C-alpha positions, 0 to 999 in steps of 0.5 A: 494260175499266175498271180496278177499284179494288184494295179488299180484305178480310181476316178474322182469328180467334184463340183462347187458353186462360184461365189463372191468373197472366197479365194479360188484354189486349185491344188492349193494354188491361189488363182487370181480372180475376184470370185472363188468356190463355196464349200465347207473346207477351202473348196479346192475342187481339184484336190477334192477330185484327186482325193476321191480318185485316190481313196476309191482306187484303194477301196477306202471310201470317199472324201465325205467318209473321212472328212465329212462336211458335218464335222466342224474340224474340217471347216475351212480345212486346207484340202491339200492337207486332206489329200496328204492324209489320204495319200498316207491312208493309201500308203498304209494300205500298201499302195504306191501312186503311179500317176494322176490325170486331171481335168478342171472345167471352168468357164473363166478365168483362163488357167493356162498360166497356172498349169506348171504350179498346179502340176507341181503342187499336186505332184508334191502332195501325191509324192510323185514326180511332176511328169506323172501328173497331168492337168488339163483345162476345159470350158463347158462351151457356155452350157449348163451351170459351169458354162453359165459361170455358176460352178466349177468342176474337176475330174481325176483319174489315178493309178496305184499299185500294191507294193510287195511287202 
């Protein structure tokens, strides 16, 4: 029997409430808006979804296992730092990141002008070329908490492969 390559996918999802008095960060990029997202860390919904996808692909658990919101060390934490630590864990497990495909679901503000900066930031955090990172923006068409302007969501899919030792 021929050995199959160890290629894995991971899926991540996150949501945060929209609130006054907090910045809106997506993959570490500050979005100009008068509102932001609530959370124990900096509430970067996109970085959290990518972190969960990455950890899941390598069967290393989830963001809550590694960075619990009950731990004061992570209060206000930079989510790109958490993502970078997760990239290190995945690398230590012998995997390389091949690509990331992401979607941010937010009724407003419009995000198209931030696409390049967000892709570049994610690529840098993941240690891959920017042409291996996709970032899409969607609305909820006025439906549910996202559509009513109460929350934001992000989804992520990553592909990793175990590298020969």
